[in-house]
N, C-alpha and C positions, 0 to 999 in steps of 0.2 A: 652710270646714265640712267635714267629711267624709258624704259622699250615693251610697247605693247606687246610684244611677243612675250615678255614676262609675263604675261594673264591669259593664258589658253582660253579660258572662257569668255572673256573679253573680247579674244581673236575669234571664237567660233560666234557668237552674239553679233559681231562688226561685220565678219566675212557673210554671214546669212543675208545680215539685212543688204550686203552693198550687190548679191549678187540676188539677192530676192527683186530690188532695185532694175538689176539690168534686164533679169527674163523680161519685168515687165516693161520696160524701155524697149527693148526688142519685140513682143507684141505688140507694144502700141506702135511702132510704125507699121509692122504689116496688119493690125485694122485702117491705119490712114491709107498703105498702099492698097487694101479690099485684095490682097490677095498678091500672090507670084506665077507669072506663067511658067509651062511645066519644064522648057528651057532653061530657064534662068533659077528653079527651082532644082536642077540638078546641079548647075556650078554653083551654088551656094551650098547644096550639099557635099562637093569635093572639100569646096573651105572650110564646111563645118567640120569635117573628118577632118582635116588636118590642124585645126584648132583645138579639137580637140584631145588628137595625138598628143601636141608638141605640150599641151598640158598636163597628159598623162604621163608624160617624159618628164618636164621639170616639178612637178612633185614627187615622182620615185626619186629623181636625183635628189633634192632635198631632203628627202623623208631618209636618204643615205647619207648623206651629210652630217646630218642630227643623230644619227644611229652611232656614227662613227666618233662622233665628238661625245656624246654618252659611253662610249664604250671605256673611249681614251679618259674618263673621268672614273672611272670606277676603277682602270688598271692604277691610275697614281694612285687611287688614295689605299690600293692593297701595297704597290711600292711605298707609300709615306709611311706606312704600318710597318714594313717591313726594316724599313731603315730605321725607326725609332726602336724599334726591338733589339736589334742588333747593336747602337751606339749604348744601348741599357745593359747588354751582358757585355760588350766592351770598357764601360765603364771601371770593371775589374781593375782594367793593366792601369790605372791610374793609383795614385797612394790612398789610400785608406779615406781620407779626410774630404780629399778633392771628387771620389767615387761617390761617397754620397752626397755633396752639394750635385752633381752630376745627375744624380737619380733620382733626386726630388725634383732640378729643373725640368726635365723630363716628363716625370708626372705631370706637374703642371702646365706642360706643354703639350701634352698627349690631352689633357684635356680641353682646351684653347681648339685645337684643332678638330677636336670631336664637334664642340660649339660652330663651327667653320661649317662644318655641313652640315648642320641640322637648322642652324637660326634662318630666318626669313626676314627679320627685322635689319634695314639697312641703318639704323642706328646703333644697334646692336654691335651688325659687322664689324662697323667703325671701332668701335670697341676691343673686340676681339683682336682686327688685324693690328692695333696698337698695342695691344697686350702681346700677342703674337712677336711683334718687332721687338720690342723688350725683350722677350726672354728669347731669342735669338742671340742677342746680344751678348744677355747673363751666360746661357750655352756656351757660345764660341770663348771666352771669357775664361770658362769654370775650363775646357779643356787645353786654353792655351798655355794659360799661365803655367801647371804642374809640367807642358810638353816643354815649356822653354827652360824650366828651371833645372828638368832632367831629360834632355834631348835621346831618347832610344827608340830601338824600333817598333817596341812595345806601344808607346807611348804616341808615336806617329800610327799606330792603329785607329787610339780613340779619337784622335784629331780629321784621320780620313773620315770614321763613322760617323763623325760629327757633321762634318763638311756634306755626305751622303744627305744627312736628316733635311740641312739646311736647303740643298738644293731640291728637295725632291718639296719643300712645300715653294718655292718657286716653281717649278714644272705645274705641279697642281695650280697654280691660281694662274696660271698660262694659260691652262686646259678652262678654263673656266670662262676667263675671257675669250675663248675662240668660238664663234657663235656665227649661225649662219648668215653670211652677208645681206645687205641692207638691199643691194641691187638684188638679190639672188628673192627674196621678198618683195619686190616690187614687179621683179618679173611677172612672180606667182599671178599677182595679187591684175596685172593686167592682162596676163592670158586667161586666167578665171573667166574676168568678167566680159571679153572680147567671146569667149566661147561662148556664155551665158547669156550674150544679146544676142549673137546668131541663133540660137538655141529656141530661144523667145519668136524672133523672127521667122523661122523655119515651122512652127507651130501649124497645122493646116483646121485643125478642130477644135473647140475651144475645152471640150475635156484634156485633151491630150495637155491644152495649154495651163490649165487647171496642175497638171501634176509635175509639170515641169516647173513649174514656179515654187513647187514645195521640193520634189526631190531632189533634181539638180544643184540648186545651192546648197542645200542641205548635206550633201555627199561631200560636192567641194570644201565646205565650213570644216565640216568635221576632219578632212584631211590634214586644213591647215592647221585646223586648231591640235593635233595630233601631234602635228611638227613643231609647233610653238611649246607643247610640253615636254618634249623628249628635249628640244633644244636650250629651253631655260632650265638652268642648275637649281634655282629657286625657287620657281615658278610652278602651280600645277601638280599633280599626284606622281609624276613618274620622274623620280629625283636618286641620286647616288649616296646610298645608307652608308654611311660611317661601318659597316659590319667591321671590320679589319680593324679600323682601331679600337674600336667597343672591345672586343675579342680581346687586344691586347693589353688595354683597360684592367678587365678583366682579371686576366690573366696575372698582371705583375701587382696586383691587389694583395693577392692568396700568396705570395712569394712572401 
């Protein structure tokens, strides 16, 4: 499913436009009201400070959520590379013909896993997922057949290693689906809009109003775009690079 947060630049532009309108709406109310009395301005200042604090907390909490998910994806990429590399070595525990078949399948599987991390095309991703599922079935069959024919502790190690390979892909996929909830995005958006409306409403001078029309919406929009960039596995520029999988592929090719 396509999400706006998969496009950080779109988040930046949309958030800046909406928040700019929010400040303008607040300053428009201020002009129609011809200013606030000092006692009311003090009360509004307290409310504004509370909302700004809440906005900072919500943005900080969401940023922490995005960072933790990004770190999880990086950790699982490393774990996936380790699982594939271990199973490649454990293939020696199988009969020679079966070991060669498993290694060949693992090399093709490794290429698909690297493509999974690097592609941005939804159509290509569907093809990658289909090929990955097919290779997983072939890999399991390649270790199951000799293990059933000669059930030994050594063949059991090869089966266990293949199980880790298959499981690691499932854990990775689950981590890529684990995104910041839409409710959190909605809370950030509503809090940011309210903060900018009150900020425009509290502006006393035209000079201050013009500054608020640009600075505050821009800074909040940049923060939201950064969170979207980190939280999106395929969108933006901050993405998990399959460094461990690429290094593994290069090391296996030179053997």
